[in-house]
N, C-alpha and C positions, 0 to 999 in steps of 0.2 A: 617527127616524134623526137622528144628530148628526154634525157635521163638524168635523175638526180637522186642520190642515195638509193640506188637500185629500184627506183620507181619510174614509170613512164608518164610523161606529160604530153598533152596534145600540142602545146605551144608555151611560149615564155609567160604569157598571161596566166595560163593554167598553173604553172609553177609558182608565180608570184602570189596568186590567190591561195595556194596551198600553204605558203609561209605564214599567212595571217588568218587562215581559216579557223573558224570556231568562235565560240562566244567570248573568250577572254583575251586572245592574243592581241587584237587591235586595241582593246582597252588598256592592256598593260603597256603597249608601246606608247599610247597617248599619255598615260600617267608618267612615263619615264621621260617624256619630251621636256619637262621642266627641270630635269636634273636627276641625279642619282637618288634612289630610294632604297630603304631597308625592307626586308621581307614583310614584317608586320605592318609597316606603313603602307605598302602596296596592298596588302590584304584589306586593310581598313578602307582604302580608297576605292577598291573594287568590290563593293558590297555584294555579298552573296557567294563569293568564290571560297571554296574550302581550301584548307592548307594543302591537301593532297593535290588538288587540281592546279592550284597556283604553282606549286613546286614543279609539277609536270610541264606546265606551259612555259615556265621560266627556263627549264632545262631544254625544251624544244627550241625556244627563241635563241638561247645561247648556242645550241648545237648548229643552228642555221646562220649564226653570225650576226644576228640583229641586236643582241644585247651582250654585255659581258658582266661577269661577276667578280667583284673584288672582295677578298677575305682579309681582314685585318687581324694580326696576331694579338688578340686581346682576350681577356676573360671577363665576361662571356664573349664568345666570338662575335665580331661585328662583320656583317656581310652586306654589301651594297650592290645594286643592279643599276646599270646605266646603258643607254643606247650606244651602239657602235656608230661609226660613220655611215655604214649601210643602213642601220636602223633610223638614223636621223634623216636620211634621204627619202625614206618611205613615208615619213610623217606628212609632208604636203599632200600626198595622194590620199592618205586617211582623212585629212582635213577636208579635202574636196568631196569625199564620199559623205562626210557628216553634213556639209553645206547642202549637198544634193538632197539628202534625206529631209533636212529642215525645209528646203524649198518645196518639196512635194508631200509634206506630212499630211496636209488636208486631203489631197488626192489619194494618198495611200491609206487614209483613215487611221493615222497614227494617233494614239491617245497618250498624252503626257500626264504624269501624276506628280 
């Protein structure tokens, strides 16, 4: 048993999956792989996510050290989100999961629109 932020995890894989669990976290990480993005740019790129949910997920990813936020002292304030080194290192694993899903989409009866 391992512990992280007062939660128990069965193993390190369980912890790693918790860090990217949910509908939006992995997508956000993939969108940030091509460089820093502003909040509204991320929201446009992740069609369907509300401002509230995007804000929550960005805070969670930042709290776990996968992304960092840079605030520029401008009016209006400019804020950018970017992958940390730890966030960059998880991207190849996310890419492998995507390739796996593409390979088995017929078997899984995935419908693309």
